[in-house]
C-alpha positions, 0 to 999 in steps of 0.5 A: 785153654788147651795147649799142646805139647808138640813132643808129647803129641808126636809120641802120642801119635806114634804110639797110637798108630802103632796100636792102630796097625795090628788092629787092621791085620786080620779083621777082614770081610772084603778081600784086598784088591788085586794089584800088580805087585812087585815088592822090590821095586815098590820098596824103591819108590817108597824110599824115594817117597820118604826122601822127596816128601820129607824134603818138600814138607820141610821146605814148604813149612819153612818157606813162610818163616823166612819172614823173620829174616826177609822184610818183604815177607813179614806179616805186616807186609801186603805180600804176606796177606797174599801168601797167606791167602794161598796157604789158606786155599790149600788147607781149605781144599785139603779138607773139602777135596782130599780129606773129607771125601776119603772119610766119607768113602771109608765110612760108606764102604761096602765092606761095612754093615749097611746098618748103621754105616750105610744109613747115616752120614757119619763123616759129616757128623764127625767133621761137624763135631770136630769143627764145633769142638775146635771153636769151643776149646781153642783160642788164637794163640794155639791155632797153629798147633790145632791146624798141625794136628788136623794135617798130621793125623791125615798125613800119617794115614796116607803115609800108611797107605802108601807104605802098605802098597806093593803095587808100583803102579799105585805108588809111582803117581803118588810120590809126585802128587804127595810131594806137592801135597806136603809142600802146599800144606807146609806152606799153609802151616808155616804162615800160621806158625809165623803169625802165632809168634812162637818161641824158636824151640816150639817152631823147631819142634812143629817143623820137624813134627810136620816134615816127619809125619808122612814119612813115619806113616810110610815106614809104618806101612812098610813094616805091616805091608805083608798083613795090612788090609785097607778093607778091614772094617776096623781100618775103614772105621778108624781111618774114616773117623780120624780123617773126618775129624781132621777135615772138620779141623782143617775147614774150620781153621781155614774159613775162620782163623785164616780167611775170616780174619784176614779178609775182614782186616781193614788193610785188605778192605781199604786197599782194593789191590791187595784184596784183589790179589789176595782173592786170586791167590785164594782161588789159585791155592784152592785150585791147585790143591784140588787139581792134585786129587786127580792123583792123590 
């Protein structure tokens, strides 16, 4: 069985994205899009984004963990199934509505050669392989780590994209959208962490790890904003492949480890009220997260 050391994983991802950044600087076939640039104002919005996203992510991931101290939120209680269904809907929508379309857009960009990128659905292939690999390599005890990996990769990428932008008109709506985005994703991850019954140290590391990923991505984006080109072939392929892999992990986790496990649970099947409440909660979570795709 594969286990993730959270500290090593965080260090690896920071190192990877520090290597990833220079790869996208000068490799360019499409010109950067024209936008209303105002670097000082954009920087203010980025600083606000770092604070708001950090706080929202931390609150979101910690909320389900209150089940350890609040009796009504314990995993064996009915309300926990309802909250977890909402979180699963958020994660499912993240994979299908946010991450996979981003991967498809990256890998079918006109800035890439038509052959092979325009002739084969690489985003779907990578997502499928990622989901199968998740099935073959992971066990229940590390569901929370695998879920966090899927969320973290996408979070760092969107953080870099926001941090590299110098357009206040682009950044301003993203601040609010990504704040809610991280809050809802945090709820999904927090519920999974609670059910995994990890040690306090591991829980603390995972909470900190999740809360910091998008702000770290924004910081990296700020550092490379003068030279970063999101339309370079290298950036498009790397971001597309990573997003597709993240989508596969998130979709598998939501459908198999969260929804299937709970909705096949005798407690939900034998209690129509709880089952109906969980179904409504699932639809609500997926709908709210899908709505955020209008802005982010």
